[in-house]
N, C-alpha and C positions, 0 to 999 in steps of 0.2 A: 585937473588933478583930482576935483572933489569925487566925481564918480568912481575913482580908484580907492577913497578910502575904506569901503565896506571889504572889498579884496585884502586890501591892507591889514586890517581889523581880524580877518578870517587866518590869515598867514601868520601875524603874532600869536592868535589863539591855536594854531595848530604848534607851532615852534613852543609853547607853553605845556600844551599836551605833550609832547616829547620830553621837554626837562622834567614836568612832575614824574612821567612813566620812567625818565632814567631817574630820579631821584628814588622810586620806588624798587626799579630794579636794582639799582648799585648800593642800598643801602645796607645789604651784606657786606658790603667793603670795610666800611666803619664799625659794625658794631657785631659782626659773625664771631671777631674772637671773643670779644669782652662778655659776649651772652654765653656762647659755649664754654668759656670758663669759669662763669658764674660770677663774675665781680659785679655786673649791674643785674639787674632785671631787666627784660625786653622793654618795658615802658621806659624805665628811666635810660637805655642804651638809646633810644629811638629819640628823646627829647634831647640827649646832649648832642646825638648825630646833627638831628635839624637843626637846631641852633647853631651849630659849629658849620654846617653845609651852608647856611644863611651868610654867618659871617665871611666865610671862605670866596667866595662870589666878590668881594668886594677887594680882594687884594692886587688882583693884574688883570687888563685885557688883552695881553699878548698871544694868548692862544685864541680868543676870539678872532683875532685877527689873521692868524694862518687859517683859521678853518674859513673865511671869510673872503679871503685874497689867495690863499696857496694852492687852491684846487683849480679854481676856475676866473677868470678875469669879471669882478662884481658888473662890469658893464655889459656883459653878455646875459647875465643872469633876467629869467623872465620870471612870473609869479609861477606859472606851472612849473617850473624847474623848482624852485622851493617848496612847492606844495608834494611833488611827487618824492623830492629827498626826504622829506620829514614822514608822509605817511609811509616810504618803505622801511625808514629805521625804527619807528613806531609798530608797525605789523612785525618787524623781525623781533622786537625786545617783548611783546609781548607774547610771541611764540616760544622764544627761550624762557621768560618768566613763565610761562603755565608749566613747562617740562622742568622747570628747577636748573636751569644750565646757565652757569654764571659766563654769558657771553660777553661783548665789549658793546656798551651802547656807541661809543667811539666809532667803533669798525662800523657801525650800522650805518650812522651818519656819513661818516666817508666813503663810506661805497653808496648810499643813497645818494648824495651829489656828484659821485662820478657816473651814476648809471643815469641819472635827471642830465647831464651834461652830455651824454655821448646821444641820450636820445633826441635832445632837442639841436644840436651843434657839431656831433661827430667827434669820434676820438682826438682830431686834429685841434682842437678848442681846448683839452685841458692841460694844466700845467705840469709837464711831466716832474720838471725840478723841484715842484713844490711837492708834489704827491712823494717822491723819492724821499723828501726830508721826512714827510710824514710817517710813513712806510718804516723809516730808520728807528722812527723812535719809538712805534707802536712794537717793533721785532726786539730794541735792544733793551726796552725799558723793564719788561718782565725779568730779564736774563739778570740785569742789576739789581730790581728785587732779589731775585734768588740769590745771589752771592752776599749781597745786603743781609737779608737773613741767616744764610750760613755761618758768614763773619762775626754778628753781632750773637747767635746762639754758640758759637765756640767759645767766644769771649767770657761772656757768661758763665758757660762751664767750668772755664778755666778759673776765672775770678774765685766763683763760690764752690768750686769742687770740694771743699772739707766740709762745707755748711751743710747740714740737715735740708733733704728736700722741701719736706713740709715749711720748715722756717722759711727758707727760700721764695716758696709758691706764696707764704702769708705777706712777706715784704712785697712780692711783686705783684699783689692784688692791688697795691694803692700805686704801683709805679705804670699798671695798666690804665689806669684813669688817664693820665697823663699823655699815655702814648694813643689811646684810642682817641681822645680829643684832638692830637696832632694830627690822626688819620683823618676824621671826618673833618677837619680844618683844611687840609690839602684835598680830599675829594672833593669840596667845594669851590676851591681856586682852580681847579683845572676842569671839571665838568659841568660845570653851569656856565661855563663861556662858550661852550659848542654851541648851545640856543643864541646865546649873545651873537655871537657870529653869523648865525644863519639869518637871525631877525634883521642885520646889519647889514649883510648883503642885501635882503631884499629892501630894506630902505633906500640902499645906495641905488640899485639897479632901476628901482621903481620912480628915481628923482627926488625923494622925500630931504636924502642931505646928499651933499658933494664931495666927500673925502671920506676915509672909512675911520672914523672915530666912534666908537659906541656909546650912543648916549645914556643918560645917567637912568633915566626910567627905564632903561631896558635893562641896565645891571639889576634895577630893582626888583623888575617881573621876574627876570628870569632866578635870581636868589630865593624869592617866593616861592616861585612852582617848584625849585627844587627840594627846597627844604619842606615843602605840603609833601612831596612824594615821599621822602626820605622818611616822614612822620606816617606815612601809610606800609611802609614795612616790606620785607622780601621775604617769608619765612621760607619757602622752598628753596632759595639760593644760601640763605643763612645756614641751613641743615647740611647742603652740599660743602659748603667752604669750612664750615667750623665744627663738623662732625665727621663726615662720610670721608673727606679727605685725610684727614690726620687727627688723632684726638689731642685735644691743645689742654695744656695747664697755662695759669697766669705768667709764668717765666715765658713760656713759647709764645703768648699772643704780645707782650710786650715787643719782644724780638723783632716777630713778624711786623707787627704797624711801625714800629720805627723804622725798622728798613723801608718800607714801603712809604710812609708818610715822607721820608727825605728823598725818595727817587722821585716822587710825584712832585713836590713843591720846587725840586731844583727843574724838572721838564717844564713845571708853569713858569718858572722865570728865565727860562730861555725860550717861552712861546710854542713849546713842543707839547700838541695835543696825544695825550698818553691813555691808557685804559686802565682806571685806578683797579678793574676788576683782575686785568691781567698783574697787575702790578702787587697786588694783594697776595693773589694767588702765587705767584712766584715765592715770594717772601714765606708765605707760608711752608710749599716745597723745601724751600731752601732751609728753615728751621727744622723740619723733620728730619731732611738729610744729615744736619749736623748731629743728629743723635745716632740713628742708623739708616740707610736706605731704605730699609724693610718698613720703617715706621710710615713712611708715605705710602697711602693706598694707590699706587702708578696707573690702575688701570681706570680710576676715576680720573685722575689728570690727563690721561690719554683723551678720555672722553669730551673733556674739557678743551683741549688742546685741538682737538677736530672741530668744534664748535667755532673755534677763534679763527682758524684756518678757511671754515667756509662762511664767516660772517659779512666780509665785505663784497665776495662775489655775489652771494645769495640777495643781501641789501641792493646792492647794483642791479641785479637782473628785476628785483620787484620794482626798483625806482625807473628802470629803463622802461617797464610794462605801464606804469603809472603815468611816466612821462610822454608817452606815446599818446595816450589816451587823452592826458591834457591840449595837446600838441592837436589834436584832431578836432577838439572845440575851441581850439585857438587861445588856449592858455600858455 
């Protein structure tokens, strides 16, 4: 087993790179609204988000188990499969980050695992029931976020309809600090677990552990990588979510963040890997729709939806190609 230690270290490093890029790519999820409403400066928002992303990673490991066991039997996993899945997710994340498209790191990783499994073992070894559960969560969660944002915004408008708009927004500037913190914590609770699941899957497949329990040191490494990635920021995506899709005020930001974080934390408790990007985007659109349908720039939302639809198949194709390459060299 000693000769496989360098390979293991390489896989862990690759998973942490994915986690770092995930944090960088998804930093907008937690801070786009609070930056665009000028409640916090970018630097303040990043420090807040990175710190709470780190803490959120320690809340649960249920999502890691779904990622590590729900798509393919860990006993069938090879180092080449793990490497192919991670490389595909990293490449897709970098492409979408470069073009400022808030696509899903979760979709990219899930597509990568699917493509790598097909390249190594064929379609027959995919866990269709587990994949269906994951896809359901990915599809339903942004709709729940949309509905939550719509309902919370309508309630706020009803409660404060007699209050001057300026006074309401000044009050919600303070409230948005709470909702932004809640959003950052929920992001760390769900997204950091995806790399944890992949690393644990690799440890189990290589025989270093004998049951699917996420080691404490894996949680710590993934939490740190996610926080460091968040601190790097993702300004292209922040602009898309916080400015181009809808003009936000502090009350809008509070409603969107509250709806999204409640949705994500519920999914984390259920062990469902959701896309935090999709959920906060859905919540922002729901908030905009509460004001009027034309408040949302639906053409931007349409471009984002197309990226969402393409992510799993594109990442799967990339992973399939990488997987065949590793298979040819014996990985």
